[in-house]
C-alpha positions in Angstrom: 0.0 0.0 -0.1 2.8 2.4 0.7 5.2 1.4 -2.0 6.3 3.9 -4.6 4.0 2.6 -7.3 1.0 2.3 -4.9 1.2 5.9 -3.5 -0.1 7.2 -6.7 -3.3 5.1 -6.7 -3.8 6.2 -3.0 -3.5 9.9 -3.9 -6.1 9.2 -6.5 -8.4 7.6 -4.1 -7.9 10.5 -1.8 -9.0 13.0 -4.5 -12.0 10.9 -5.6 -13.3 9.6 -2.3 -12.1 12.4 -0.1 -10.7 10.2 2.6 -8.4 7.0 3.1 -8.6 4.2 5.6 -5.5 2.4 6.3 -5.7 -0.8 8.3 -2.6 -1.9 10.3 -2.4 -5.5 11.3 0.1 -5.8 14.0 1.5 -9.3 15.0 1.7 -9.8 18.8 4.5 -12.3 18.4 7.0 -10.5 16.3 5.8 -6.8 15.8 5.5 -7.3 12.0 3.0 -5.0 10.7 0.9 -5.3 7.4 -0.8 -2.3 6.0 -3.9 -2.5 3.9 -6.3 0.1 2.4 -10.0 -0.2 3.2 -12.4 1.0 0.6 -14.3 4.1 2.0 -17.6 2.7 0.7 -17.2 -0.3 3.1 -16.9 2.0 6.1 -20.6 2.5 7.0 -20.4 4.3 10.3 -18.1 5.8 12.8 -18.4 5.4 16.5 -17.2 8.3 18.3 -17.0 9.6 22.1 -20.5 11.1 23.0 -18.9 13.9 24.9 -16.5 14.8 21.8 -17.8 13.6 18.5 -14.4 14.5 16.9 -12.8 11.8 19.1 -13.3 8.7 16.9 -13.4 5.2 18.7 -14.3 2.6 16.0 -15.0 2.3 12.3 -17.9 0.1 11.3 -16.9 -1.8 8.1 -19.4 -3.8 6.2 -18.4 -5.7 3.1 -19.3 -9.0 1.1 -16.7 -11.9 0.9 -17.8 -14.8 -1.1 -21.4 -14.0 -1.2 -21.5 -13.6 2.8 -22.0 -10.3 4.4 -19.3 -9.4 7.0 -19.2 -6.7 9.6 -16.4 -5.8 11.9 -15.5 -2.8 14.2 -12.0 -1.6 13.8 -10.5 0.7 16.5 -9.1 4.0 15.7 -5.3 4.1 16.2 -5.3 7.4 18.2 -8.0 6.2 20.6 -6.3 3.0 21.1 -2.9 4.5 21.8 -4.4 7.1 24.3 -6.1 4.2 26.1 -9.6 5.5 25.4 -10.8 2.1 24.5 -9.9 0.5 27.7 -13.2 1.4 29.6 -15.9 2.1 27.1 -19.3 2.9 28.4 -22.0 0.2 28.2 -23.8 0.3 24.8 -20.9 1.8 22.9 -21.1 -1.0 20.3 -24.2 -2.8 19.3 -25.0 -6.3 20.9 -23.0 -9.0 19.2 -20.5 -6.6 17.4 -17.2 -8.3 16.5 -14.2 -6.3 16.8 -11.4 -6.9 14.0 -8.8 -7.9 16.7 -11.1 -10.9 17.6 -10.7 -12.4 14.1 -7.0 -13.4 14.7 -6.0 -13.9 18.4 -2.3 -13.1 17.8 -2.9 -9.8 15.8 -3.8 -6.4 16.9 -5.8 -4.2 14.2 -5.8 -0.5 14.1 -7.1 1.9 11.7 -5.8 5.3 10.6 -8.4 7.6 8.8 -7.3 10.5 6.7 -9.9 13.0 5.5 -8.4 16.4 4.8 -11.7 18.1 3.7 -14.2 17.7 6.6 -17.2 20.0 6.3 -18.6 19.8 9.6 -18.6 15.9 9.9 -16.4 13.1 10.5 -16.3 11.9 6.8 -14.1 13.6 4.1 -15.2 15.3 1.0 -13.3 14.7 -2.3 -10.6 17.3 -3.0 -12.0 17.7 -6.3 -15.2 19.4 -5.0 -13.0 22.4 -4.4 -13.2 23.3 -8.1 -17.0 22.8 -8.3 -17.8 26.5 -7.8 -15.3 27.5 -10.6 -16.8 24.9 -13.0 -20.1 26.2 -12.4 -19.3 29.8 -12.9 -17.2 29.0 -16.0 -20.2 27.1 -17.4 -22.4 30.1 -16.7 -19.8 32.4 -18.5 -19.8 30.1 -21.6 -23.6 30.1 -21.7 -23.7 34.0 -21.4 -21.1 34.3 -24.1 -23.1 32.1 -26.4 -26.2 34.2 -25.8 -24.4 37.4 -26.5 -22.9 35.8 -29.8 -26.3 34.7 -30.9 -27.9 38.0 -30.3 -25.3 39.8 -32.1 -25.6 37.4 -35.2 -29.3 38.1 -35.4 -29.0 41.6 -36.7 -27.7 42.2 -40.1 -27.1 45.7 -41.6 -27.4 46.3 -45.3 -25.4 49.4 -46.4 -25.5 50.8 -49.9 -22.5 52.9 -50.7 -21.7 54.8 -53.9 -18.1 53.8 -54.7 -16.2 52.5 -57.3 -14.3 49.2 -57.6 -12.0 50.2 -54.8 -15.1 51.1 -52.6 
């Protein structure tokens, strides 16, 4: 995911989706870490601290594998490192919710969410949306220019002048 040839596609994903979710699978035995990108369309919800909604705790991921719907809750790396996930209030996660770390006993899982353009929410907006007002204004300019050009073309002036061949 972080190789030189993959960073370009990761950048494109950020431009189009507006956010990137990187999952870190950390081996408890030797500390070896595997990094994978999660499709932002698979993240269907973010569980945050009720007192501070900017403090994210978990990412709810739902996806299909082999015709079977899967759902896991991935902890936010910052919340895990700060110890915020140690004593969660009752009802933070739905009943029967499975955490990603429960899938493999010897592996910790953390997610890093990058969303540079947040407009009042926790999810990101595509970077390309910054150009939308310019595109709309440019389109309006072209339409006005066409209207003026067609209005000018509607008028024809016939002028008779007495002149010779040079006139």
